[in-house]
C-alpha positions as CSV (number, residue, x, y, z in Angstrom):
1,X,0.0,0.0,0.0
2,X,1.2,3.5,-0.7
3,X,-0.1,7.0,-0.1
4,X,-0.9,9.5,-2.7
5,X,-1.3,13.1,-1.5
6,X,-5.0,14.1,-1.4
7,X,-6.1,10.5,-2.2
8,X,-8.3,8.4,0.0
9,X,-6.5,5.8,2.1
10,X,-6.7,2.5,0.2
11,X,-5.8,-1.2,0.4
12,X,-5.4,-3.5,-2.6
13,X,-5.9,-7.3,-2.3
14,X,-5.3,-9.7,-5.1
15,X,-8.3,-11.9,-5.9
16,X,-6.4,-14.5,-7.8
17,X,-6.8,-16.7,-4.8
18,X,-10.3,-17.1,-3.4
19,X,-9.3,-16.7,0.2
20,X,-10.0,-13.0,0.5
21,X,-13.4,-13.5,-1.1
22,X,-14.3,-16.4,1.2
23,X,-13.1,-14.5,4.3
24,X,-15.1,-11.4,3.3
25,X,-18.2,-13.5,2.8
26,X,-17.7,-14.9,6.3
27,X,-17.4,-11.3,7.7
28,X,-13.7,-11.3,8.4
29,X,-10.3,-11.1,6.7
30,X,-8.3,-8.2,5.1
31,X,-11.2,-6.7,3.1
32,X,-13.4,-6.4,6.2
33,X,-10.5,-5.2,8.3
34,X,-9.7,-2.5,5.7
35,X,-13.3,-1.4,5.6
36,X,-13.4,-1.2,9.4
37,X,-10.2,0.9,9.4
38,X,-11.9,3.4,7.0
39,X,-9.8,2.3,4.0
40,X,-11.1,2.1,0.4
41,X,-10.4,-1.4,-1.1
42,X,-9.5,-2.0,-4.8
43,X,-9.6,-5.2,-6.7
44,X,-6.2,-5.7,-8.1
45,X,-6.6,-7.0,-11.7
46,X,-9.7,-9.1,-11.1
47,X,-9.1,-11.0,-14.3
48,X,-5.4,-11.4,-13.4
49,X,-4.3,-10.3,-16.8
50,X,-6.8,-12.6,-18.5
51,X,-5.4,-15.7,-16.9
52,X,-8.5,-16.3,-14.8
53,X,-10.7,-16.6,-17.9
54,X,-8.9,-19.7,-19.1
55,X,-9.0,-21.2,-15.6
56,X,-12.8,-21.0,-15.3
57,X,-14.4,-24.4,-16.0
58,X,-17.8,-24.2,-17.6
59,X,-19.3,-25.8,-14.4
60,X,-18.0,-23.0,-12.2
61,X,-19.3,-20.3,-14.6
62,X,-22.8,-22.0,-14.5
63,X,-22.7,-22.2,-10.7
64,X,-21.9,-18.5,-10.5
65,X,-24.7,-17.5,-13.0
66,X,-25.9,-19.6,-15.9
67,X,-25.3,-18.1,-19.3
68,X,-22.4,-15.8,-18.4
69,X,-19.0,-15.8,-20.2
70,X,-16.1,-16.7,-18.0
71,X,-14.9,-13.1,-17.9
72,X,-18.3,-11.9,-16.8
73,X,-18.5,-14.6,-14.1
74,X,-15.1,-13.4,-12.7
75,X,-16.2,-9.8,-12.6
76,X,-19.5,-10.7,-11.0
77,X,-17.7,-12.5,-8.2
78,X,-15.5,-9.5,-7.7
79,X,-18.5,-7.1,-7.8
80,X,-20.3,-9.3,-5.3
81,X,-17.5,-9.5,-2.8
82,X,-18.5,-7.7,0.5
83,X,-16.2,-4.9,1.5
84,X,-14.6,-4.6,-1.9
85,X,-15.2,-1.0,-3.0
86,X,-13.6,-0.4,-6.4
87,X,-13.0,-2.7,-9.4
88,X,-10.9,-0.6,-11.8
89,X,-11.6,-1.4,-15.4
90,X,-8.7,-2.3,-17.7
91,X,-8.5,-2.7,-21.5
92,X,-8.1,-6.5,-20.9
93,X,-11.5,-6.6,-19.2
94,X,-13.2,-4.9,-22.1
95,X,-11.5,-7.2,-24.6
96,X,-12.5,-10.2,-22.6
97,X,-16.1,-9.2,-22.5
98,X,-16.0,-8.8,-26.2
């Protein structure tokens, strides 16, 4: 974490591993702690440079929400994560969504 003059305090957690998501869903972990401390949380590359798209088996995508593309399923999980405030868009996300 680093400070930028005039910016809100923030904390970035990688979502490549599902642990921060599971912890947040359980009401604990770094995202919940950051929120409690008044920090703004950012998803750090929610598609992990496009790598997550290829790792999403169709069964997992269907479990998340039937009919979604793997990219959309990844972004939906990030957007649904409690205590995660900002998911910055990237050109990779827009290309993945087609």
